[in-house]
Kinemage of the C-alpha trace (Angstrom):
@kinemage 1
@onewidth
@group {chain A} dominant
@subgroup {mainchain}
@vectorlist {calphas} color= white
{ca met a 1} P 80.832 103.922 104.844
{ca his a 2} L 84.716 103.117 104.379
{ca phe a 3} L 85.483 106.868 103.724
{ca ser a 4} L 84.403 107.976 107.094
{ca leu a 5} L 87.902 106.658 108.163
{ca ile a 6} L 89.402 109.356 105.901
{ca trp a 7} L 87.001 112.297 106.505
{ca thr a 8} L 86.984 111.798 110.181
{ca glu a 9} L 87.021 115.257 112.121
{ca phe a 10} L 89.990 114.646 114.372
{ca phe a 11} L 93.158 112.929 114.237
{ca gly a 12} L 95.112 111.735 117.135
{ca met a 13} L 98.580 111.268 115.468
{ca asp a 14} L 101.912 109.994 116.817
{ca leu a 15} L 104.063 111.660 114.180
{ca lys a 16} L 107.555 110.366 115.541
{ca asn a 17} L 108.239 107.871 112.991
{ca gln a 18} L 105.327 108.052 110.507
{ca lys a 19} L 105.890 107.990 106.942
{ca met a 20} L 102.066 108.336 105.762
{ca leu a 21} L 102.881 110.735 103.184
{ca gln a 22} L 106.254 109.095 101.688
{ca asn a 23} L 104.856 105.893 100.666
{ca his a 24} L 101.720 104.433 99.168
{ca ile a 25} L 99.502 103.301 102.072
{ca ile a 26} L 96.915 100.351 101.974
{ca phe a 27} L 94.112 100.844 104.396
{ca gln a 28} L 92.838 97.639 105.784
{ca lys a 29} L 90.194 96.991 108.313
{ca val a 30} L 90.848 94.347 110.985
{ca lys a 31} L 88.045 91.657 110.868
{ca glu a 32} L 87.289 88.492 112.830
{ca lys a 33} L 87.979 86.357 109.606
{ca asn a 34} L 90.843 86.910 107.050
{ca val a 35} L 92.100 89.690 109.048
{ca phe a 36} L 95.006 90.699 106.636
{ca ser a 37} L 93.412 90.350 103.219
{ca gln a 38} L 90.740 93.124 102.744
{ca gln a 39} L 92.087 96.121 101.085
{ca ile a 40} L 89.821 99.258 101.222
{ca ile a 41} L 91.720 102.144 99.816
{ca val a 42} L 94.921 102.880 98.274
{ca val a 43} L 96.613 106.104 98.644
{ca asn a 44} L 99.923 107.118 96.902
{ca arg a 45} L 102.356 109.793 97.118
{ca val a 46} L 102.103 112.123 94.112
{ca lys a 47} L 105.690 111.439 92.844
{ca his a 48} L 105.104 107.415 93.131
{ca met a 49} L 101.721 107.181 91.673
{ca leu a 50} L 100.964 103.433 90.857
{ca lys a 51} L 100.090 103.574 87.087
{ca asn a 52} L 97.399 100.778 87.092
{ca gln a 53} L 95.488 102.134 90.256
{ca lys a 54} L 92.003 103.697 89.605
{ca asn a 55} L 90.306 106.656 91.181
{ca thr a 56} L 93.473 108.792 90.988
{ca lys a 57} L 91.610 111.955 91.383
{ca leu a 58} L 90.256 110.665 94.685
{ca lys a 59} L 93.709 109.656 95.854
{ca leu a 60} L 95.222 113.098 95.003
{ca lys a 61} L 92.401 114.676 96.915
{ca met a 62} L 93.093 112.430 99.996
{ca ile a 63} L 96.762 113.186 99.938
{ca arg a 64} L 96.266 116.898 99.823
{ca tyr a 65} L 93.926 116.622 102.551
{ca phe a 66} L 96.281 114.899 104.772
{ca gln a 67} L 99.059 117.437 103.839
{ca lys a 68} L 96.542 120.329 104.789
{ca ile a 69} L 95.900 118.678 108.143
{ca ile a 70} L 99.434 117.997 109.157
{ca lys a 71} L 100.473 121.597 108.051
{ca lys a 72} L 97.679 123.076 110.217
{ca ile a 73} L 98.486 120.995 113.046
{ca ile a 74} L 102.227 122.111 112.875
{ca lys a 75} L 101.372 125.757 112.615
{ca asn a 76} L 98.629 125.648 115.446
{ca lys a 77} L 100.656 125.085 118.569
{ca lys a 78} L 97.506 124.800 120.586
{ca lys a 79} L 96.584 121.469 118.737
{ca val a 80} L 99.879 120.010 119.415
{ca phe a 81} L 100.443 118.082 122.563
{ca ala a 82} L 103.845 116.885 123.322
{ca ala a 83} L 104.605 114.514 126.047
{ca ser a 84} L 106.301 117.126 128.065
{ca asn a 85} L 103.190 119.578 127.881
{ca ile a 86} L 101.142 116.722 128.842
{ca ala a 87} L 103.099 115.814 132.058
{ca ala a 88} L 103.073 119.403 133.002
{ca cys a 89} L 99.294 119.875 132.496
{ca tyr a 90} L 98.661 116.520 134.489
{ca ile a 91} L 100.738 117.825 137.505
{ca lys a 92} L 98.918 121.183 137.420
{ca glu a 93} L 95.426 119.550 137.213
{ca lys a 94} L 95.770 116.371 139.002
{ca leu a 95} L 98.574 117.137 141.665
{ca pro a 96} L 97.807 120.729 142.565
{ca leu a 97} L 99.938 120.485 145.663
{ca val a 98} L 103.180 120.036 143.756
{ca lys a 99} L 104.872 123.173 143.376
{ca lys a 100} L 108.239 122.154 142.356
{ca cys a 101} L 109.740 119.183 140.252
{ca tyr a 102} L 113.154 117.452 139.955
{ca val a 103} L 113.604 116.857 136.252
{ca val a 104} L 115.320 114.053 134.352
{ca gly a 105} L 114.895 114.781 130.872
{ca met a 106} L 115.375 117.463 128.144
{ca ser a 107} L 114.836 121.187 128.398
{ca gly a 108} L 111.248 120.889 126.949
{ca ile a 109} L 109.879 119.447 130.133
{ca cys a 110} L 111.397 122.519 132.015
{ca glu a 111} L 109.986 124.865 129.581
{ca glu a 112} L 106.442 123.325 129.900
{ca leu a 113} L 106.527 123.392 133.713
{ca gln a 114} L 107.478 126.950 133.624
{ca asn a 115} L 104.541 127.655 131.311
{ca tyr a 116} L 102.134 126.145 133.991
{ca gly a 117} L 103.589 127.988 136.700
{ca ile a 118} L 105.488 125.149 138.340
{ca glu a 119} L 108.975 125.617 139.698
{ca tyr a 120} L 111.748 122.899 138.650
{ca ile a 121} L 115.118 121.917 139.316
{ca trp a 122} L 116.783 120.716 136.086
{ca ser a 123} L 119.075 117.631 136.625
{ca asn a 124} L 121.534 118.905 133.863
{ca asp a 125} L 121.908 122.245 135.751
{ca ile a 126} L 123.260 120.495 138.888
{ca his a 127} L 124.110 116.900 138.051
{ca ser a 128} L 125.476 116.920 134.436
{ca lys a 129} L 128.932 115.862 135.137
{ca asn a 130} L 129.324 112.153 135.013
{ca lys a 131} L 131.167 111.990 138.346
{ca leu a 132} L 131.309 108.790 140.674
{ca met a 133} L 128.932 108.693 143.726
{ca ser a 134} L 129.811 106.412 146.705
{ca pro a 135} L 127.377 104.980 148.814
{ca asp a 136} L 128.033 107.615 151.438
{ca glu a 137} L 127.359 110.428 148.860
{ca phe a 138} L 124.178 108.906 148.090
{ca asn a 139} L 123.019 108.581 151.843
{ca asn a 140} L 124.040 112.285 152.340
{ca leu a 141} L 122.369 113.816 149.258
{ca glu a 142} L 120.992 117.149 149.882
{ca leu a 143} L 117.446 117.151 148.866
{ca asp a 144} L 115.130 120.152 148.146
{ca lys a 145} L 112.229 119.870 150.556
{ca glu a 146} L 109.970 121.769 148.251
{ca val a 147} L 110.198 119.047 145.613
{ca gly a 148} L 106.920 117.171 145.237
{ca ala a 149} L 107.552 115.203 142.045
{ca val a 150} L 110.227 113.735 139.665
{ca val a 151} L 109.504 113.970 136.322
{ca val a 152} L 111.377 111.527 133.986
{ca gly a 153} L 111.719 111.696 130.011
{ca ile a 154} L 114.036 110.902 127.567
{ca asp a 155} L 117.489 112.274 128.538
{ca tyr a 156} L 120.354 112.193 125.987
{ca glu a 157} L 122.909 113.216 128.817
{ca leu a 158} L 121.777 110.561 131.431
{ca asn a 159} L 124.028 109.563 134.080
{ca tyr a 160} L 124.338 107.651 137.237
{ca phe a 161} L 124.126 110.559 139.552
{ca lys a 162} L 120.900 111.877 138.129
{ca met a 163} L 119.151 108.316 138.454
{ca ala a 164} L 120.542 108.303 142.098
{ca cys a 165} L 119.203 111.745 142.956
{ca ala a 166} L 115.799 110.957 141.284
{ca ser a 167} L 115.461 107.643 143.121
{ca ser a 168} L 116.317 109.507 146.308
{ca tyr a 169} L 113.792 111.997 145.921
{ca ile a 170} L 111.018 109.276 145.086
{ca gln a 171} L 111.999 107.080 148.174
{ca gln a 172} L 111.329 110.436 150.138
{ca gly a 173} L 107.783 110.297 148.958
{ca cys a 174} L 107.815 112.628 145.858
{ca tyr a 175} L 105.528 111.567 142.969
{ca phe a 176} L 107.039 109.542 140.303
{ca ile a 177} L 105.968 111.088 136.757
{ca ala a 178} L 106.812 109.488 133.445
{ca thr a 179} L 106.353 111.384 130.242
{ca asn a 180} L 106.152 108.047 128.171
{ca glu a 181} L 107.392 104.468 128.528
{ca asp a 182} L 108.710 104.186 124.889
{ca lys a 183} L 111.146 100.954 125.036
{ca tyr a 184} L 112.885 102.181 121.827
{ca ile a 185} L 112.905 104.720 118.869
{ca met a 186} L 113.419 103.179 115.506
{ca val a 187} L 116.463 104.779 113.782
{ca gly a 188} L 116.684 103.046 110.327
{ca asp a 189} L 116.780 99.323 111.059
{ca lys a 190} L 118.172 99.974 114.804
{ca lys a 191} L 116.414 100.389 118.028
{ca met a 192} L 117.794 103.488 119.845
{ca pro a 193} L 116.933 103.500 123.725
{ca gly a 194} L 113.718 105.272 124.384
{ca gly a 195} L 112.434 107.359 127.390
{ca gly a 196} L 111.142 103.990 128.968
{ca thr a 197} L 114.425 102.641 129.368
{ca ile a 198} L 115.395 105.491 131.774
{ca val a 199} L 111.931 105.366 133.420
{ca asn a 200} L 112.290 101.437 133.998
{ca ala a 201} L 115.873 101.937 135.531
{ca ile a 202} L 114.427 104.451 138.164
{ca ala a 203} L 111.648 102.315 138.696
{ca thr a 204} L 113.853 99.279 139.536
{ca ala a 205} L 115.924 101.255 141.805
{ca thr a 206} L 112.832 102.743 143.881
{ca asp a 207} L 110.777 99.470 143.490
{ca gln a 208} L 107.793 101.865 142.512
{ca lys a 209} L 105.753 102.343 139.297
{ca pro a 210} L 105.506 105.470 137.828
{ca ile a 211} L 102.536 107.646 136.926
{ca val a 212} L 102.755 107.594 133.093
{ca thr a 213} L 100.956 110.712 131.864
{ca gly a 214} L 101.455 110.284 128.384
{ca lys a 215} L 100.373 107.280 126.146
{ca pro a 216} L 98.419 105.032 127.046
{ca asn a 217} L 97.118 107.175 129.643
{ca pro a 218} L 93.837 108.555 128.399
{ca phe a 219} L 94.303 111.907 130.019
{ca val a 220} L 95.368 113.551 126.990
{ca ile a 221} L 92.500 112.500 124.972
{ca gln a 222} L 90.264 113.836 127.913
{ca leu a 223} L 92.283 117.131 127.482
{ca leu a 224} L 91.685 117.310 123.823
{ca cys a 225} L 88.069 116.598 123.955
{ca glu a 226} L 87.473 119.432 126.689
{ca gln a 227} L 89.627 121.948 124.905
{ca his a 228} L 88.661 121.389 121.660
{ca asn a 229} L 84.996 120.166 121.798
{ca ile a 230} L 85.696 116.814 120.047
{ca asp a 231} L 83.179 114.135 119.538
{ca arg a 232} L 85.112 110.936 120.349
{ca ser a 233} L 82.815 108.937 117.882
{ca lys a 234} L 84.266 110.984 115.164
{ca ala a 235} L 87.825 110.884 116.271
{ca leu a 236} L 90.640 108.383 115.129
{ca met a 237} L 93.890 107.630 117.059
{ca ile a 238} L 96.861 106.925 114.434
{ca gly a 239} L 100.054 105.502 115.605
{ca asp a 240} L 102.828 102.949 115.007
{ca asn a 241} L 102.824 101.481 118.623
{ca leu a 242} L 100.248 98.782 119.850
{ca glu a 243} L 101.277 99.204 123.342
{ca thr a 244} L 101.194 102.827 123.428
{ca asp a 245} L 99.298 104.704 120.626
{ca ile a 246} L 96.552 101.732 119.857
{ca gln a 247} L 96.352 101.083 123.698
{ca leu a 248} L 95.667 104.686 124.318
{ca gly a 249} L 92.950 104.839 121.530
{ca gln a 250} L 91.176 101.799 123.204
{ca asn a 251} L 91.563 103.268 126.564
{ca ala a 252} L 89.962 106.621 125.417
{ca gly a 253} L 87.118 104.879 123.717
{ca leu a 254} L 88.522 105.762 120.113
{ca asp a 255} L 88.754 103.968 116.695
{ca thr a 256} L 92.247 103.159 116.175
{ca phe a 257} L 94.493 103.102 113.130
{ca leu a 258} L 98.020 101.230 113.186
{ca val a 259} L 100.697 102.272 110.585
{ca leu a 260} L 103.467 99.620 109.982
{ca thr a 261} L 106.109 102.292 109.532
{ca gly a 262} L 107.502 102.414 113.052
{ca val a 263} L 108.006 99.890 115.963
{ca thr a 264} L 105.199 97.458 114.900
{ca asn a 265} L 105.674 95.132 111.946
{ca leu a 266} L 103.032 92.668 110.412
{ca asp a 267} L 104.349 89.900 112.414
{ca lys a 268} L 103.757 91.634 115.658
{ca leu a 269} L 100.295 92.457 114.622
{ca lys a 270} L 99.431 88.891 113.811
{ca his a 271} L 101.141 87.713 117.210
{ca asn a 272} L 98.574 90.148 118.959
{ca tyr a 273} L 95.695 89.100 116.825
{ca asp a 274} L 96.295 85.383 117.356
{ca asn a 275} L 96.749 85.764 121.145
{ca gln a 276} L 93.821 88.127 121.611
{ca leu a 277} L 95.976 91.023 122.712
{ca val a 278} L 95.872 94.597 121.807
{ca ile a 279} L 94.848 95.246 118.003
{ca pro a 280} L 93.595 98.221 115.973
{ca asn a 281} L 90.357 98.684 114.098
{ca tyr a 282} L 92.366 99.483 110.921
{ca tyr a 283} L 95.872 99.296 110.006
{ca ala a 284} L 98.207 100.300 107.025
{ca asp a 285} L 100.758 98.337 105.286
{ca thr a 286} L 103.441 99.998 103.227
{ca ala a 287} L 105.357 99.070 100.150
């Protein structure tokens, strides 16, 4: 019964910070009692096989299976849903009256909007210079009346002018779309500001909450199930973030699997368990 986790038909994976095939993984099921004690399966990277572990052939078979899945996913772009793709698809399907967007983010968002036939103004094209803005300049900003939504994602060239323009559009009635609300990205042992920091800055300036099209919005799971005829009872959401990945899985009615290789550590998982907050069905600890 435990192996149904491994041989599930579909994996929803957040690959951003995962190291599933780089370290040996201990699969553990979250139970009401003794939540962190039951070891179910041990998987090892081929180069770092633990000498005293049994069922080596099974472990090798499982590793190769994971490798094949990831290679197939990367090769088949139709099965890869990036945050920018989800945002563009959401606008196309849920906000059909929006024909043009103002984009604060990287070029990938613009490319996806274009793929869905949605026009855009990229903030980098007109507001890339980090020039000063006075209150008068803000008050007299010339806005494109055709813009119906502001799309915000991670922007490594963010400046005040972009945020001011985005907030002005939103205050004029444009939809406020966020590709994600990631607070940070783990880079080594440091936390690098994520897209959520930009989203929250604009939300604070406008006093409005965004429509978050990415995790934990179940829209992407709905999209996947419809396009690829996926049975949710045979699907598993894998990720490293309790508030986004695991919450998404729960919102979409999927089993969930947390890996402690990114933003969540064991202390955070224990805290959530003790306080009856978001916890996964399974988790993996690494050595």
